[in-house]
N, C-alpha and C positions, 0 to 999 in steps of 0.2 A: 419849633424848639431847636436851638443850635445843636449841631452834632459835635462840634469841637474838632481838634486836629484829626486828620485821617489816621486810622489804625487798620493794618492788614489782619485778616484772620490767620490764625497760626497755620492752618492747613493749605493756605493759598500758595500755589506754585509760582515760580519766578516768571514763567511765560504768561501765566494768567494775570499776574500783577502788572506786567508791562502792557498787556493788551487792554486791561481795564483802564489803566492810567491814560493810555493813548486814546482810547475811545472817549473818555470824559473830557480830556483836554481838547480833542478835536471838536466835540460838541460845544465846549466853552469858546473855542476860536470862531465857531460859526454863529456866535451870538447867544448861545444858551438855549436855543429853541430851533428845531428843524422840522419842517413839514414837507410832505410830498404826496400829491394826489394819487400817485400810482403805488403808494405803499412801500417805497424803497428807501425809507429813512435810514435804517441801519447800514445799508450798503453805501449811501451817500456819505455818512459820517466815517465809515471805514475807509472810503476812497480819499476823503480829506486828510485822515490820519496818515495815510501813505504819502500824500503830497507834502505833508509836514515833516516827513522823514521818520515817522513813528508808525510803521505798518503793524497791523494786528497779526499775531501769530496765526498762520494758516491752519494749524491743528486745533485751534480753539473753537469750541462749539458756541457760535455767536448767540444763538437763542438762549442757551443756558446762562451765558454771561449776562445778557439783558435781564433775564428772570432774577438772577442774584442781585442785580442793582435795583430791581423794581419791587420785589416782594420777599426775597430771602437773602440771607448772607449779609449784604450791604444795603438792606432795604432803606428807601427814602432818598436814594441818590438821584433817581430820575423818575419821571412820570411819563407813561405811554398812552397814546390814543390808538387803539387797535380795532381793526375790523375783524371779519370772520377768519381771514387768513394772513393779513399783512398789517404792518405798523405804519400809520399815517402821520404820526407826530410824536416827537420825543422832546421833553423839557428837562433841563438841568436844574436840580433843586439844591445844589451845593454852592456855598459862598466860596470866594477865592481862598480863604484861609482854611477851608474844610476839604479842599481838593487833595488827592494823593500827589506825591512828588511827580513832577513833570519828567517823563523819560527823555533821556538825551537823544537827539536825532541820530539816526544811523545813516552814515554816508553810503551812497550807492557804490558798489564795487566797480572799479575802473579796470577793464580788461587790459592785460599787459600786451603790448604790441609784439607780434611774432617777429623773431629775428630774421633778417633777410638772408636768404640762402644764396650763396654764389652759384651762378649758372655754370655748370661744368659738363661738357659733353664727353661722355665716356662710352666707349663701345661695349655693349653688353657681352659678358663672357659666354662662351658656348655652354649651354646647359648640359650638365652631367646627369643624364637620365638613366635610370636602371632599365635593364631589359624587361619588357613586358612579357610575362609568362602567365598564361591562363591556367589556373589550378581549380580543380573541383573543390567544393566546400560542402561540409556536412549540413550546415544550417545557412540557407540563403538569406534568411531574414537578418541574421547577425552581420552578414556581409553587406547588405544594403544599409544597415545602421552605421557600419564603419565608413562606408562611402559618404553617407550624409554628414557624418562627423568631420571627415576630411574636407568636404566641400564648404561646410560652415567655417572651419578654420581658415580656409583660403579666402572666403569673403571677408571675414573679420580682418585678416591681414591686409587685404587690398584697401579696406576702409581706413585702417589705421595709417597706411602709407600714402593716402590720397586717392589712389585707385582711379584717377581721371574723372571723378564725380564733379558735378557743378556745385561749388560751395554756396553760390547764391540761391540755387534751388533748394538745397538742403536747409539753409538758414530760413527761407520762407516757410518750408514745411514745419520746421521746429517752432517758428513764431506762431504759425496757425495752430499747432498742437497746444502750445502754452496758452493761447487765447481761449481755445475751446475748453481747456482744463479750468481756467479761471471762471468761464461762464458757468460750467457745471458746478463749481464750488459755490458760486453765488446762488445758484438754483437750490442746492442742498441747504444753504443757510436760510433761504426763504421758506423752504419746506419745514425746516426745524422750527421757525417762528410760527408757522401754521399749526404744527403739532402742539407747541406750547400754549397757543391761544385756545385750541380745542380742549386741552387738558384743564385749563382754567374754567371753561364753560361747563365741562363735565363736573368739576368739583362744585361749582355754584349750583348746578341742577341737583347734585347729590345732597347738598345741604338743604335745598328747598324741599326735596322729597322727605328728608328726615323730619323737617319742621312740620310738613303736612301730615305725616304719619303720627307725630306726637299730638297734633291738634285733633286728628280723627280719634285717637285713643281717648283723649280727654272728653270729647263729645259722647263717645260710646259709653264711657264710664258714668258720665252725668246722666245719660238717658237711662242706664240700668238702675241708678240709684234714685230716680225720680219718684217712683211709688213710695219708697221708704221715707223720703223727705216729705211727701204729701201727708203721710200718716203722722209723722212727727209734728208737722205744722198744725194738723187738725187737733192733736192732743194738746198742743200748746195753747191753741185758741179756746178749747174747752176748759182748760185749767184757768185761763184768764177770765172767762165768763163766770166760773164758779167763785173765784176770788172777789169779783166785783158785785155779786148778788147779795142782797140784804141777808142778815143772819137768820131771819125767820123763814126764808124761802129756800134755804139750802137743804 
């Protein structure tokens, strides 16, 4: 049955709208159906959305978003083939005129080049250091905390001013940290999908248990009423024989 033009739910936030639209259009761009034997279908679609310039919001719970497109909220937008923990296939169920508005691509930020600083050799001024005077303190712990505070301030100042650090090494460390953060984010998303799949299994088992309990109650009730039904049937048969007997033999 056609869904008609796309309509957002009133409570849908802007970041959720953009992420849902980006995910559906990335799936559409991949042919409307994506499979992966390792169960990384949502991650593949999200990566393609980023390549299209429509990255999903990193604060979005991807598992909850897929559940809303599959079974609640915007039910009927996609169909998923899921295993015990992962999603192995996602199929788009929307026609082109039923899709949400396509989000505009977001251009990648271009870092501004740092202005060249003229190289000027200046003799450093003689430091004006105060005389060091050792004084007793009533609380040595507070003194140590004050020293630590001053040391941290000095380190931050050196970092801000360059401090002679290797910028290439710092950049490599930052890139490695960002890559590890992205890997952990994907892992959390996969675990969220696993939790959603387990929740659906538990709900199905709960419904099956309710049905089994209802059937058992019906069987127990029928068993308890069996003697009374037998007596009723015997009386009905006796009445039938009495009515069929000739008048002289009654």
